[in-house]
N, C-alpha and C positions, 0 to 999 in steps of 0.2 A: 504494500500500500504506500503510495507516494504522499508525503505530508504536504509538500508545497502546493499552494493554491487553495487549500481548504480554509473555510472561514468558520468562526464560532459566534454564537449569540453574544457572548460576553465581550468579545473584542472584534467586532465586525470590521473595524478599520485596519486591523492587523492580519496579515496572512498567516496560515499555519493551522495547527491542531491544538486546541486548548482544553484543559481539564484540571481537576483538583489533583495535586501531587500527593502520593502516598509513599513515604520514604521508609525503607527498611533495610538494614544491613544484613539481617538474616532473612533471605528471600523466602525460606520455607514458612515463616510466620506471616508473610504479607497477605496471602490469599484470604486470611481470616478477617483482615481489616479493610481490604479494598472493596470498592463499590462500582457499579456500572457507570461508565463515563469517566473514571479516574485514569490518571497516568501513573504507572508504577515506576518508582526510582529504586533500583537495586544495585547490588555489587555481587554479581554471580558469574564467574568465569565458567565457560562451557555450560551454558544454560541447558538444563535437562528437560526432557519431555514432560515429566510430572509437574514441575513448577509451571511450565508453559501452559499445560492443560488447565491447571488451577486458575491461572490468570485469565484464560479464555472463558472459563466457566463463570468467573466473577464479572466479566463484561468490561474489562479495561479497554481503552481505546489506544493506548500507547504505552511503550516500555522504554525507559532510559536506563541503560546498563553502564555502570562505571567501568566494568571489566569487559574484556572481549567475550562476546557470546559464543564464539568458536575460537579456541586458542590454538587449534591444530593438533592437539594430543590425540584426538579420535573424532569421528564424525558424529557429534551429538545432535539430538533431534529437536531441541526446544525452539530454536529460531524458525525452523520450517513450520512448526505448529502455529506460532504467532502470526507469521506472514500469511499462512493459508486461511487464518481466521480474519484477515484484514486489519490486524493490529500493527501500528507503526512501531518500528524498532530503531532507536538511536543507540549506537554501540560504541564502546570504548571511550566514554566521555572523561574518565579519570575519577579517582576516589574523592577529589575535592567537591564533586557535585553533590555528595551526600551532606556536606556542610552548607553549601550554597543554597540548596533548595530546602525550604521549610515545609514540614509535613502539614498538609491541609491548605497550603497556598495554591493559587492558580498559576499554572505555568503554560507555556506555549512552545510547541515544537515546530521548527521550520528549517528545511534544508540542512539538517544535521545539527542545528543549534537548539539550545534550551534557553528559553527567555522567560523573564518575569516582566510582562509588559513589553517595553522596547529594550530593556537591559538584558544583555546576554550573560547567562550564568555558566555556561559551558558549551563545548562543541565536540561532537563525535562524528561517527559515520552513519548516515542514514542507509539502512540495509534494504535491499529488495530481493526478489526471488533469484535474480541472476547472480548477485554478489554472494548470497548464501550458498548457492549451488557451486560456485567456484571454490569457496572456502571448504566446503564439504569434500570436494574432490581432493584438495591438498591434504585435508585432515586424515584421509584414509591411510596415508603413509605412516601415521602415528599409531596405527592399531596394533602393530607387533609389540611395541613397548607396553601399550596398555594391557595387552593379553598377558604379558609376563607379570605385570603387577597384579592382575586379576588372579592368576594362578597362585601367587604368593599369599594374597589375601584369603583365598579359599582354604589353603592349608592352615593358616593361622586361625581362621574361623572354626575349622573342624577340630582344632586342638581345644578350643574353649567351649564348643557346643557339641562335642561328639556324643555325649550321652543322650542329648535331645534328638539329634539327627539319626543316630544309629539305633537307639533303644526306646525313644519316645519318653524318656524320663523327664518329668517336669510338666507334662501336658495336663491341664486341669481336667477333672472328671465332669462330664455333663449329664444332666438328667435327660431321659429319653434316649432311645437307641438309634444309632446310625448303622449298626451291624447289618451287613447284607443289603443296605439301601443305597440308592444313588444320592449324591449331594451336589447341589448347585451353589457355587461360591461367586458372589458378585462384588467386584471391587470397582472403585470410581475411576477407572481408566478411560482413555480416549474412546468415544463411541460406545460406551458400555450400555447406555440407555437404548440405543437402536438394537444392539445385540440381544439385550434382555427381551425386547418386544418380539424379536424373531424366535424366541424360545417359548412363546406362550403355549403353543401346542405341546411341546415337550413337557412343560410343567404340568399341564392338565392331564396328560396321559400317564406320566411316571410318578408324579407327586413326590419330587425329591425333597430332602431336607434342605432348607434354604438358609445359607449363611451370608450375611451382609457385612462387608468390610468397610468400615467408616461410612463415607457418603453412599456406598453401594446399598447400605441398609435402607436409607431414605428412598433410593431408586426402587427398591423392591416394594416399599409401601406405596409409592406413587403409582406403581404398575398394578396395584391391587393384590399383591402377594405379601402375606405377613411373614417376616423373617423369624426363623426358629432360634437362630444364634446371631449375635452381633459381635464383631471383633474390631477393636480400635479404640482410640482415645475418645472419651465422651464428648469433648468439645468439637468433634468432627461430625457428630450425629445430632439430629434435631430432637427436641424434648419429646415430641409426640412419638417418635420412633423408639426412643429409649424407654418410654412407658408402654410400649406395645405388648409387653409380656414375654419378649424374647430373652433368652439367656445372654447375659452380657459378659464378655471376656475382654479385659483391659490389658494391653501389653505393658509390661513393667520392665524397668532397668534391672540389671543383674543384682543390684543391691536391694531390690524389692520395692523401690519407689515407683508408683504408678501415676503418671501425670493425668490430671483430670478426675481423680478419685473423689475430690471434694465436691464436684458437681453432682456425682452420683449420690453421695451422701445427702446433699441438700434436696435432691429429688425423692429420696427415700426408695431408690431402686436397688435391688440386690445385684451384686457383681462379683466376679472372681478375677484374680490377676494371673498373668502368664509371664513370668520372668524369663526373658530371652532377648538376645540382641538382633534377632531377625525382624523383618518388617511385618506389618499386620497381615498382608496377603499370604506370606509364607506360614505364619502362625495358624491362619485359618485352614490351610492345606494340611498342616501337621495335625490339627485337631481332627479333621475328617479321617486321616490315615490312622491315627491312634485309636479312633473309635470304630475302626474296621468297616469303613464305607466300601461298597463294592465298586463304585465309579465316582470320580469327582469331575464335574464339568465347571470350567472357569469362564467368567465373563469380566472384561475390563482388566485382564492381566497382559503384561508385555514380557515376552520371553525369547525374542530373537537375539542374535548376537549383538547387533547394534544397540538394542535396548538394554541388554546386560551391561555393556560398556557405558551406556548413557547414564546409568545410575551409580557410577563409580565413586562419586564423592560421598554418597550417603553410607557407603560401606555395607549396603544391604545386598549387593549382587552375589557375593559368595553364598549367602543364605538362600537366595532364590535358586541358584544353580544346584546346590546340594539338596534342597527340598524337592526339586523336580526329579533329581536322580533317585531320591528316596521313594517317591510315589510311582515312578516309572510309567508303565502303560496304564496305570489306574487313572491318570489325569488326562483330560481331553479338552480342547478349546471349544468354547460355546458356539462360535460360528460354524465349526465343522459339524456339530450336532444339528444345528439349524439346517444346514445344507442337506444332511442325510434325511431329515424329516421332510424337507420339501420334495425330495426325490421319491419318497414312498407314495404308492398309489392309495389315496384315501378310500375307506370302505364305501362311502357314498358313491364314488365313481364306479366301484365294482358293481354295486346294486343297480346303478343306472345302466351299465353295460349289459348285465344279465336281463334286465327288464326290456331293453331294446331288442335283444336277441329273441326273447319270448314273443314280443309283439310282432316281429318279422315272421316267426314261425306260424303264429295264429293267423296273420293276414294271408300267408301262403296257403294254409289249409282251407281257408274260406274261399279264396280265389279258385283253388283247384277243384272245388266241389266236394272235397273229402272232409270239410269242417264238421258237418253234422255227425257223420259216423265217428270221427275222432273224438268229438265232445261226448258222444254217447258212451264210447269206450272208457273215457276218463271218468265219467260219472259213475259207471258200473264199478270201476276199480276202486274209486273213493268210497262207494257204499260198502263194498266188501271189506275194505280196511277198517272202516268205522264199526262194522258189525263184529269183526274179530277183536277189536280193542274193547268193545263193550262186554264181549264174552269173557275176557280176562278178569274183569272186575265184578262179574255177576256171581 
């Protein structure tokens, strides 16, 4: 999206894109404060897809990044997500912009500059689809180094969490059985709402146990499905969903501290903690596996190579990699299930085909002049069968 030439109601005499600035050094916390029409000011090198999706969902119109959104270490996916949603991205402005821009103030973006009225606060690079594509091509050269770091992190993670990954020790016990049942886990990943709608028929036919991960629990509620289990920090889930009667599992640090537990206590809702260093999506998968689910269908998950690397700064990608290995063939992506469901011939279509064939046969008999004799024979046979059945019960 090009910024130049756009006008705003607040500053009709000045060109560019204007909005309220939301400044956050920890970009992971920003989506909770940002509102539709805001401009996010962040300092996040290698902007990952998860943060970008959260900003898109919040409805921001622009992003000012003090750091390079693509450093060249690996081809991260965040900038593409922002531009695809029509969100302006001004990149590499420098860390001083976090001090120059006041949170809640109105700022304006124009041709790579960040302005307060006519005063320029900082200047970076206004990105577009072509510039991002060129940087991603160059960044692919950094994937080998990133893979080496990924392997080292995976080994270290296995050292600290081997009892959880290998033996399931530490997984909380849930009421209600998942044993032998299918489980649907919905996370708030990109496009998850559309994927969930595509699984409406699957949910109706198989009645899986429904696990909502953070905002995925709200999506289940909005789609008319009550979650059986909610996994995630309470401040990422609406109050109505928390009070829906689902079992709540809160991820906790290894020292036992569970962020957001105070809110649960204020609401008077029961909850259990899950001390582990993995992300909430992986903990939901481990819950299903430890409770002997027969199949786990995922919605809103990202598990391609690029997406593994794209989450490198969070330290959660070794958890995801090992969790997927743990579940093996038991886990399947939701869109694949929806595709298989679409390819199945519905029973209504079978009935319609049989009816059509019978109609053709009946018409052929009538036209041939044999219809009366055939119908008489059918009636005699039906009468004989009826008499035989009555004789069995007399």
